[in-house]
Phi, psi and omega in degrees: 000128181265168177305318179305323182296333185262005190256122177261011187300119180054019182270350174229163185215152173266122187248355180207142176216144183205153181209162173264178168295154174255137178206179177264345178207095184290324186073017184229167180281156172295330174298314178303315180298312178303315180297318180295312180299319184287319179297318182294319178298314180303311179292324175299334179274355184075020181247177179246157179307324182289355171283340184278125179235005178216147180227132170234134184236168172272141183294345178276345186286126174286350180272111178287159179310311183291334177296314187283320177303322181290312181301323182270352183055054179278112182270350189238028189291122183233359182207140172210148184201169183215149180223157178183196001278145170048235181297346179280354191286319193310311183295319183292327176296317180292322179294326178296317179301315175298316179296320177299322179289313185286340175273357176086012183275343177205163176246336187216110186245128176265129181243128184218156167218131180226137183197140162261080190276002173244307184280341180247238185279114176270105189295324184281350184290133171303125185210158176256330185298135181090299180291313180294340181288345181271355176298132179099008179130227178063022173079004184246150172258013176303334185295342177279351184239317184309317183293345182260000172100005177271093190233005184227153177297327179298322177300313183294316178291330172299324179285329169291329172296321175295320179301312185294322176300316178295322187284315195244355183074028176293147189247161175298321182298320181299319171301324181294324180302322181293320179295321183290324178295320178293324179294321179298320177295321175298324183288346169265001180242108182298338179273353182287149179292337181251026187303328184250006184244106179290172176205117178257168176300327179288315174305317181297305186288348175261356184282161188287145168279125178274312176209113189306126011268358196278129180263175181308313178288351173287343184265145175288163181281164170253121195231142165260125182167184181206153176225157177206153170217158183248128176244136174217183179284155179297325178298321182280337186294341179294344181267005184263169189294310184266155175305129178295149174247112185285139175270098186296310183199151172227143173219151171234166175179177177217186179236157178293137186069044185292333179080134183283138180137187185267318184208301188301326181301344177303331181294345181273356176295153175307319172236108183294342179272004172274106191248152180297345176300331180297308175305312183294318182303312179303312186290322181299304183300322176302311183293327185276339188070032179227177171222178180305329184291342183270356185266130180273323190207147180227142170246093182273138176297118185239062176296329172216161180299322185291333177297322172295315184298315177296324181288326172305325178282314189293327175273012170081020176274343171206169181283157174306127178099347182261001179306317177299304181300327180295315179294321182286346187280349186094002183292337183266357178287170181305323180264008183274184181287339181217083173294139186239153167044063193286349173268346188117341172075190174292338184285319187225349177271288176185154182254099178245033175063028178097344182292327181293336174297320179294316178300317178296321177301316173303313180300314181302312182292339172276346188075036181246006185283157176286344173233066186291129176275119180303129176066021175291130181242339178225143185224124174273130175235125183247163181243174188296157177238175017247347190286303173224166182202175178210164173202162184217153169247125175261148182224131176295125181300147179291000000 
């Protein structure tokens, strides 16, 4: 076995991408949404449902593999898998699809995420159910936070934002520039939830604080909708309708002392700003044979503005502590050195747990984005933090 046999670089491609409308009340089942997005992705690839022989889902998705396989009437299903937790899943889901194809377990894999994130189960809502169930053991440290009222991701990320401000002098206005940049991209995207709602710095600074220092525009949207992509081998991708988007590399990782639980236990690390994206960035660039200087556009997982700011640093686009000034400089805008979240992202397009970032990455590499970056040939796509995470680099096929 050669080194090349163990290398997934450019050996698989995304050949189809689909999504539903995003809304605050779909009035539909999550299975219906998943089916619509999946059929759109399959049709986008010029394929039929019976061409699909693999399915990968998020472990938070209530639509099971067999539910979707039945709805799509898939006769040849030979592989199914799941990844998580939650927002960290999309890159891991794609990694499973690549692994299934390269190991010969499947030839054409459908990856999907479906959720009624506003009208149904609201992931960002402060809640005791589930988290409180970890009290008394079960391998989670959430029990050290829930009794004191720290019950939502926004509260945890607000504490990390305060730590970044205290350590590096990051300002409220610098976070605001991230929110405004994503809103500008959504204003150019007629399919975005915030397509018609502008956001100025004055608007941002006068918006209500939800959890100090995070204001309403610092929070991602709550969205009903679904996204899906179709993955196959690079060799087979030449026979599909749309230009294939090569998966240059994927990486997942954690940090030492990651702490058990979904989010808040990350605060128990010796340095709470020590995030797994640092580890993943090194691994990803090594696998890709690239560095941050080779990235033309990025789709950063943006559950909160502070999440984008720390990833700008962790993925090497600026030094630790310089994320705020980098964002405020205009570098992340459409005409900047690193345009980000060109559909509007989780903050202003729609929150489909990070799958929408992969769809937008595909559109950028095809030249089909509503905020197309001229001559873009590489796209970084990241997944959620802070416990474990993943990321991938997409590349325009020659």
